N, C-alpha and C positions, 0 to 999 in steps of 0.2 A: 353376511357372514364374512369375517376376516380370516385370512389364511396365510400362514408364513410361506413366502416364496423364496426366501434366501436365508440360509443358515451357514455363513461362511466364516471360517476362522483359521488362522495360521496353524498348521500342524494338525488340524482336525479332519482325519480321514473320513470318519462317519459323517461329520457335518458337511463335507464336500459332496459326498454321495447323496445325502438327503436334499441338499440344496439343488443339485443338478436334476435329480428325479422330479422334484417339485417344479423346477423351472421348465422341464420338458412338458409338464402339464399346464403351465401358466399360459393364459391367452395372449398376454402382451409379449412374452418371450417368443412364442411361436410366430407372432406377427413380425417381430424383428428378424427371426430366422429366415423369413421369406425374402428379406432384403439383404441377406448375408453376403451374397456375391459382390455387392457394391462396396463392401468395406473390407475386402480381403486384405488389402494392403495395410490397413490400420490394425487388423487382427494380428498380422505377422509382426508389425512393429511393437504392439503392446506385448505380444507373447515373448518377444526377445528381450524387451527392456524392463518389464514389470512383473508379469504373471509368473514366470519361472521362479523368480526370487521368492514369491509368496507361497507357491504350492509345489515347489520342487520335491520336497520330502513326501508330500502326499502322492505324487506321481509314482515314486518308487514303491510305495505300498500297494498301489493299485495295478501296476503293470502285471500283465499275465492274461488270464481269461477275460477280464473286463477292461482291458486296455483301451479298446475302441470306445467304450462308454465314457471313460475318463476324458479322452480327447474331445468327444462330443460335448461333454459338460464344460470343458474349457472354452470351446468356441461359443457356446451359449452365454457364458459369463462375459466373454469379450463383446458379444453383441449388445449386452446390457451396457457395458462400458461405452460402446459407440453411441448409444442413445443419450448417455450423460454428456459425452463430449460435444454432441450437437444440441444439447438441451431439448431433447424430445420428450416433453411433458406428456404428450398423448401416447408415447411409446408405440408409434405406428410406423416409424422409420420412413421408408420410401413411399408408403401409402398415404402420407400426409398431403392434404390439400394446401394450397398457397395460404389460405386464411388461417389454417392450423399452424403452419410454420410461423406466420406473423404473430399468432397468439403466443407461441412458445418463446419467440424472440422478445416479445413484450414482457413476458414473465421474467426473463433474465434481466431486461432493462429495469424493471421495477425493483428486483432484488438489489441491483447495483445502486440504483437511485436512492432507495430507502436506507441503504447502508451508509449513506452520507449523513443521515440524521444524527447519529451518535457523535461523529466528529464535529458536526455543526453545533450541537449542544455544548460540547466541551469548549469550543472556541468562544461561543457566546457567554458562557459562564466566566471564563477567564477574562474575556474582554471587559465584562462588567465590573471586575475588581479594580480596574485602572481606567476609569472614564472621567472622573471628576478632578478638577484642580485640587492639589498641585501635581497629581500623578500623571506621568506621560503615558500616552496610549501604547499598548503592546503592538509591536510590528505585525501587520497583517500577514506578511510572508511567513513570519515565524509561526503564527497561529495556523496558517495553512499547513505548513510542514508538520506541526504537531498533530493536527487532525488526520493527515495522511498516514503518519506512523502509527496511529491508534486504530485505524479503520479495520473493521472485521471483514474477513473474506466473504465475498458474496456466495461462496459455496456453502456457508453454514445454513442459512435459511433454505437454500436450494436443496440441500441434502435431506432436510426434514420434510420438505414437500415431496421430493422424489420418493423418499422412503414410504410415505403415506400411500402413494400410488402403487409402489412395488409390492407392498405387504397386503393389499386388499384386492382380491381377484374380482370383486364386484364394483371396484372403484371406477367412476366415470369422470372424465375431465369436467371440472366444476362449471365450465362455460362452454361445453360442447355444443350447446344449442346455438352458439354464435357462429358456427363454422360455415353457415350458409351466407354470411355477409359478402357483399359485393365489393371487391377491391380491384376492379378492372383498371381504373385510372389512378394516377398519383394522388389526386385530391381525395378520392374515395379511400385509398389505402391509408392516407394520413389521418383521415377522420375516424376510420375504424380503429387504427392504432391508438389514437387518443382515447377512444371509448374503452378499449381493452385495458389501457393503462389505469384508468380510474376504477374500473370494476375490480381488477386484480389487486390494486393497492388497497381499496376499501375492504375487500374480503380477507386480505392478509394483514389487516391492521392490528388484529389481536396479537400477532406474533411480534411485530416490530415495536408495538407500544407496551409490551410486557416489561415488568420491572427488571427481569433477568437480562433483558437485551438492551437496557438503557444504561448510560454511563452513571457512575457513582463518584462522589467527591469526598475527599478527606479535608476538612477545614481545620485551620489552626490560627492562633492569634499572632500577628506580625510582631517582631521585636519592636521595642520602643522607638517611635519616630518623633522627630522634633522640628520645630521651627526656630531658626537662629535669627535673632534681630540685632543688627549692628547700628548703633546710634553715634553720630559724630556731631558735636556742637562746637561752633566757632564763634568766639566773642571778640569784638574789636572795641578797645577803649578810646577815650577822647584823643589820645595822642597817636592813634593809628596802630597801636600794638595789638597783635592777635594772640589769643590763647585757644588751644584746641583740646577738647576732651572727648574720649571715646569710651563706649561701654558695649558689652555684648550680653545678651540675655537669651536663654534657651527656654522655649515653651513646649511642653510635651503635648503631642497631638492625641486626639481620642484614639483608643485602641481600634484595631481594624482586623477583620477576618480575611485570610488569604487561603487559596487552594494549595495544599502541600502536595497532594497527589490525586490522580484520577484513574479510575479503572473502567475499561469497556470490555466486558466479557472475559477475554483471556489476556488482554494487554493492560499493563499498569505503567503510567508515566509519573515519574517524580519530577515536579516542576522546579527548575533552577531559579534561584533568587540572588540578588546582589544588593549591596548598599549603594545608594545613589544620592549625590548632593546636587541640587539644582543650581543654576547660575544665580548670581546675586541680582535682585530686582530692586528698583527704586520704589520704596514704599511711601514716599512723600517727604515734604520739607515744610518747615514753618519758621517764623521769626518772632522774637520777643525781645523788645528793647534793642540793645546792640548785639544780640546773639541770634545766630541762625542755626537751625538743627536739620540734619538730613538723616533719614532712616532708610536702611536697606535690609532686605531679608532674603533668606534662602531656606530650603527645606532639606532635611536629612531623612531620606525615605528608604524603604525596603521594598524593592520592586522586582518583577519578573525579569530575569536575565535573558533577554531575547537575542543575545549574541551567542548563546549556547543552547544546543538542542537537548531536550530532556532525555534521561535514561529510560528506555522502554524495557520493561521486564515481561517476558512471555511466560504464561503458566499453562503448560500442556495439561495439567490436572484440571484446571478450570474449563478448558475446552472439552475434554472428555466428559466431565461432570455435566456440562451444559448439554452435550449431545445425547447423553443417556438418562439424565435425571431432571434437570431444571428447565429445559426448553419448554415453551408453552405448546401443549398439544391442542389440536382443534380439528375443524373440518378439513384443513389443508396441510396439516403437519402432524408428524408422529415422532415420538422418542425412539432413538436407535437402541435395539436390544443388544446386550453385551455380546451375544453370539455373532452379531453382524458388524460390530464397530470397526474392526480392522478393514473389512471390505469397504465399508462406507467411507472411511478415511482415505482409502486409495481412490475411490470414485471421485471424491471431492477434488483431488488433484487434476482430474480430467476437466472439471468445470473451471478450476482456477489453479494454474500451475504454481502459483505463489502460496497455495494453501499450506498452513504450518505442517511441519514434520513432527510426528508423535511416535515415541518409542516406548513400548511397555510389553510386559509378558501377557499377551492376549489370551493364551490358553489358560493361564492361571486366573485371569479375570473371569473368563467364562465359567471355569470350574467353581470359583468362589461364589459367583452370582447365583448359582443354582441352589445354594443353601443359605445365602446371607443377603442382607440389604446391599444394594449396589454401592451406596456411599461408604459402607463399611469396607467393601472390597477395594474401592479406590484408595481408601486411606491406608491400606496394607501394601499397596504396590509402589514400586519405584518407577514413576512416569517422567520421562525426560523428552526433550525435543528442542526445536528451534522454530523461529517465526516463518521459515520458508526462504528459498533462495532469492526470491524477488522482493518479498515484503511490499511495503507501500511507501516507505519513507524516501525511496530513491528518486522517483519522479524523473525530471529532466534537470535537476539541480546538482551541482557538485561543489564542494568547498574548495575555494581557490587556494587555500593554504597547503593543499597536497600537490598542487601543480608542479612545483619544482621536483618533487620525487617522481611523479609520473614521467616527466620529461627526461630526467636523468636516466631512469631505468630504461625508458624507451630508446634513448639514443645509444645506450651501451649494447642493447640486445637487438636493435633493429626492428622495433615494434612501435606502433602508434601510441602516443600518450593517451589519446582519447579512448582507446580500447582498454587500457589499464584502469582509467578512471571509471569506465562503465562496469568492468569486472568488480572493482572495489565497491561500487554502489550496489551491485547485484548481490554480492556475497554477504556483506555485513552492514549495508546502509551507510557506507563511508565510515565504518568503525563505530557507528552509534550502537550496534549490538554489543552487549558486554562480552560475548564470546571472543570478540576481536582482540581484546587486551587483557582479559583475565583468564589465566590458565585453569582456574578452578571452575569456570563456567563451561557450558557445552554439554553434549550428550554423553552420558556415562551409563555403564551397566550397574547391576546391583552391588557389584564389588568395588565400584568407584573407578573402573577403568574406562578410558575414552573409547567411544564406539562411533565416532564421526570425525568430520573435518575440524581443523583447528586454526586459530589465528585470524589475522586481518583479511587474508585472501582465501581462507578456508581450504587448506591443503590436507589431504589424507597423510598421516604421519609417514607411511612407507613411501609415498610419492616424494615427500620432502627429503627423507634420508636415503632413499633408494630401496627398491624391492629386493636387492641382494641380501639385505639384512635378515630376510625371512629364512635364509639358510644357516644363519648363525645359531649354533646350539645353545648359546647362552641368552638368547633373546626370544621371548615368546611373542608371536605375532598371530594375526587372524588373516583369513583369506580375503577379507574386505579391505585390508590395508591399515589395520590398527596395530598398536603395540600394547601388550598387556604389561601394566606396571608404569614406572616412571618414564616420562617422555623426554627427559634431559638428553638421552642418548641421541635424539635426532638433531640436536643443536651443534653437535661436535663436527667441525669441518673435516676432520680426518675420516669420520664415519661416512659423511656424505660422499667424499672422494672415493672411499673404499667400496661403498655399496651402490654408487651410481645414481645418487639423488639429485634433485633440482634445487634444493635449498641453497641460498646465497647469503653471504655476509654483506649486506648492502651498505651498512654504515661504517664498516672497517673496524669493528670492536673485537674481532676475533671469534665471534659466535654467529651462527645462522639461526635466528630465533623467529619462528612464525608469528609470535606475538609482538614482534618489533616491526613498526610500520614500514621502515625502509627495507629491512630484510624481506618482508612479505611481498612488497611490490616488486622489488628486484627479482625475487624468485619467480613470481608470476610471469614477468617479462622473459626470464630465462626459459621457463617451461613452454610457453606458447611459441617462442622463437625456435626451440628445439623440436617442435612439432610442425615445422614447415611454414611458419608465418612469413609472409612476404609483403613488404610495404606496397600499398596501392593495389594489391591483388585480392579482391573480395572473396574469391573462392578459397584461396589459401587461408585467409583470416578466419572464415567460417569453419573450415576444417580444423584449424588449430583450437578454436573455441570449443568445438565439439569434443576434442580430446580433453579439454578442461572440465567439461560437464556434458556427458553424453545425453543431451536432451535438446532437440531442435528448437523448441520454444525458448529455451535458455539462450541458445545461439542467436536467435532473431532479436530477442530483447536486448542483449548486450550489444550486438552490432548496431541496431537501429538507434539505441540511445547514444552510443558512442559517436555516430555520425552527427547527431545534434550537438554533442560536445565539440566536435571538430569545427563546427561553425561558430564556436565561441558564444553559444547561446547560454550564457551564465549570468546570474544576477549581478548587478553592479550599480554604479551611480548613474541614473538615467535622467536626472533633472527633476526639479521640484514639481513642475506642472504635470509631467508624465507620472511621477510617483503619486501625486494626489489623486489622479484618475484611477490608477491601479489600486491604491489603498481603499478608495471608495467602493470600487467594484468588488473587492474581496470581502467586504462586509456583508454582501448578499449571498455569498456562497453557502449553499446548504440550507438556507432558510427563506427561500423565495419560491414563487410559483409561476409557471408559464401559462399565459392566456393569449391567444392570438388577438392582436389589437389592444392588449393590455398595456398598462404603464403610461397612459396618456391623460391621467387625472391625478390630482393630489391624493385622492383616496387610494388609488392603486399604488402610488408610490409609498404611502404610509404602510400599506399592507404587503409591500414588496411583490407586487404583481407586475409582470413584464412580458414583452416578447423581445426578440433579439435586437431590433432596432431601437425600441424605446429604452432598453437597458443601456445601450451604448450612449444614447443621447443624455440620459440621466448621469451616467458616470463621468462623461466629459464635462457636463455642467458643474460637477463637484470640483473639477480642476480649473474652472473658470473659462471653459471654452464652449461656445455656442454652436451646436450643429443644427439649429433650427427649432421651431416650436414642435413639441412632441406630437401634437395632433396632426401635423402636416409632414411628418418624417417617416421614412421607410428605408429599407436597404437600398432602394433605387435612388433616393435623394442623397443618402449618405455617401454612396459610392462615387459621387462626383466631387466630394470635398477634398481639400488638400492636394497632394501630388502622389502619383503612383511610384512605388519603389519596388525593389526586388526582395525575394526571400532572404538572400544572403545579407542584405543591408537593413532589414527590418529591425526596429528597436522596440523595447517595451513601451507600450502605449500606442503603437500603430494598430490600424484596423486590418483585419484579415477576413477575407470573404470566401464563402463556399457556394457551390451550386447544388442545393439539396432538393430543389423542386424543378418544375419544368422550365423556369426562366433563370438566366444567369445571375449570379451574385444574390441569391435568395436568402442567404444566411450570413450574419456578421458577428464577429467577436473582437475582443481586444487582446493583442499579444502582450503577455506579461513577463517575458523573458524565460530563460532556461528551457526553451522548447515547449512552453505551455501557453494556452490562451484561456481566457475566461469569457463566458457568454451565457445568455439566457436560452436554454435549450428546451425543446418540447418535452423530453423525457425526464428532466431533472431540475428544471428551473435554472438558476444561476449556478454554474459548476465550472471547475477547472479541468481541462482535458489536454492530453498530449497532442501537440501539433501533428505528430506522425501517426495518430490513431487511424487505423485503416478505414474506418467509416467516413473519414473526412479527408485526411491528407492524401491517401492513395486514389480514392475514387471520386471525390467531390471537389477537390481543390484545383483551381485553374491558374494559380499563381498570382492572384490579384491581392496585393497588399498596398495600403495607402497610409502615407505619413501625413497626419493632420498638423502636428506640432513640429516646428523647425528646431 
């Protein structure tokens, strides 16, 4: 028998009471309550930063005789949140055995790994449109960035699974019988983890393979493409005089289908194209009598512009529709009821802080859904939002064309350029998000007024112009920092000076415009400088970043990424041999499989089966470098090749080692630049990972980097 255990919606007093009373009866919530003392700090943090904003109005209605009950309900809800934050699928909190924790961690690993499949399919489809002569191959780095920017949050499948568990009081973990597995040694633990991974992936296959979760493509016919043929004939008469004649002919190439856009659940990318003329090539020569003829040709093509990132459009409507209507239901997943959607969207941010932000009238949605089809209700609502502060396009890469602005702003206000670059990436994906440049984009209420941050660096309007404007009787503002009506008032330098804002005229045109890249970056530098930023002082930097966005995970991501930027870990010209190795390695991202001892036969290579060392050997071979016969190679033989170098000196194409097992240097990958490495990993096959990922950089890395290529 299924029983609703959570009915939580913004402004729903009765719903809160019902949810809490049912939660008090729920077996899993009571189990979590037993471990409540261990998460008191998190309860307090969440209470202060998130919960009050959602249920403040509800509290006012309940204060009085049942105030104590309300507080109890809040704590119970926070305990549920803690189980999500730790991905406690069994919902047993501190009662979990080590093998159960391993199982939960593996569930999350599978969610992340299988979420790579959509981007991999997008890359492979686009790659296939430009593989044959005369079309140049699409840059693998560009394809990687595209896939990252399209990737769906791993919290999406996680929420559907967690909700299935939460809504069924008789639900039992679908592999609870495996909790007696022995994981005493590292080898046993790894073996069990691999077993769990296959079981979980197979059983959840129906979700990831559903049509609603796979990417779709809009195909179009490319504009007319031509082959230009230039013929030069030189004739010499008996007296040695020469005459030259030239002719040019254009031959139309067969029509060709191209991908104009691709959609993956809630993200749509419009693919950029450009006209491209190849270099002239010698097509042959011939002689007849006293004349010789030379033919050259070149092609006029329409190809993917891999020097420009595509525009990514986020559809919050598509996300909510998937969560409530179109997601596949099954043994391990359940659609979210309208009454619970706001609550679940909040919980999703605990699993993934970069989960998209969605703004809608949840109370109206709930009311409508009681009498109408959910799709009808969604069609009547104004649903807005953005992709989330971290997104996935940022990675460890930054566009060098912004460097001059970062450095100029940093020098003027005494802040580090690399922090400004990292904030820029965190907020708008280096302005790839349309909200950065288009004032018509962004979150708005049903009356068309902005209700969120604006511009390249995502400032709240009142922070930009100054909170003193809230006292101006002629300006209508909100307590959250928005202005009702036209935002031109915030660009006026006189207003900024009058009301104490942080907006700056960075380019000297007499206006401080958050949608102007120089103004925005200079203003960000001004803001964090004014909040105690001190060069070289990590504590002060982190405090200033916290003032920018009061979320510690935001602070850590911005600071850690910035430190990678500081080391100049940015893509550039790395040499043809190194680039060939990296390009080859990137073709296996998202479409390969890890097998211990795999990758040592032609059949494995054809099927893209590998382990970490065989993958490195194969990739290096594509660049013309021999690391040894695959059958005889391992991390232990590879680690003696070339010369040892330092982290600060490592270049794209160098090998980077980790100690992930009981012996040193048991895992190896290839550094690809921009603070990222690519390798064949047990949980995901070939994948790109941040060098500073805590599972490797902080705990498994001993500083061993080797340069094979001089």
